C-alpha positions, 0 to 999 in steps of 0.5 A: 300250203297255198298253191303258188301265184303267177305273175298275174296273181293267178294260182298255179294249179300244177307244179314241177321243179327240176334241175337242169345240168346241161343244155342237152338235158334242157332240150329233152325237158322241152321235148318232154314238155312237148308230150303234154302240150296240145293245140290252143296251149300257151307257154311262158318262159322266163329267165336271164339272157342265157338262161335257156329259154330257146334251147327248151324251146328247140326241144319243144319244136322237135317234141312236136315235130315241127319244121325249120330250126328253132332259133331266137326270134329276138329280131323278127318277134316272131316265127312260125314253125308249122307241124310235119307231123300233122300236130299243132304248130309252134309259134315261138315269140321274143317279147324281150324289146315290146314294152307295150304289154298286150296291145303291142302283142296285139299287133302279132295277132297271137290271139288268131293263131293261139287255138291251133298252135302251141304258142311259146312267148320268151320274156312274156310275163307281165305282157300275154297273160290275158291271152289265154287264163290257162297257160304253163309258166317256166321259170329258168333260175341259174346258180352264179359263182359257186360250186354245185355238186353233181349225182356222182360228187364231182363239182360242176360249175353252177353257172351251168346248173338250172332250176326250172320251175313249171307251173300250170294256170287255169283249168286246163292245168288242174290236176295235171300230171307233170312227172313225166318232166322228171329227167332220167 
């Protein structure tokens, strides 16, 4: 079986697929993901409005031990959260309103901060892949309009259930163990 391709056509080298049932689970996924990240990592988040991209990033910020509340940077485009623990800063970017691809992103100087930060870009597909050959792509999808079974057999609204696919691209993620992302 061939490895999946990301939106730029690059081959994904590590893939994990998870079912997330609550916003707290999404935050926990972010905290666990933080344990796999290091300075220089680029994370692309995609999913419809309200899918949980900022909630996941909030968990990342908690896991990285950064300063400041992680909120959506929609209107400021980018926020920098310095580390309180001596680790990498979190650069949180919302590219939703940007249409010019990497040219428009260059104005944010992400390439300058990328080596010493963990950079998370919401709505970054097709816009920032050229920043790094190595990246982690996180796609959040949710079912709409049906009931989904929970582990105890009760039904929950499928609108609350997300399928999250985490795909590592490039040498950095070749053979990476994504099993710590599995929720207990």
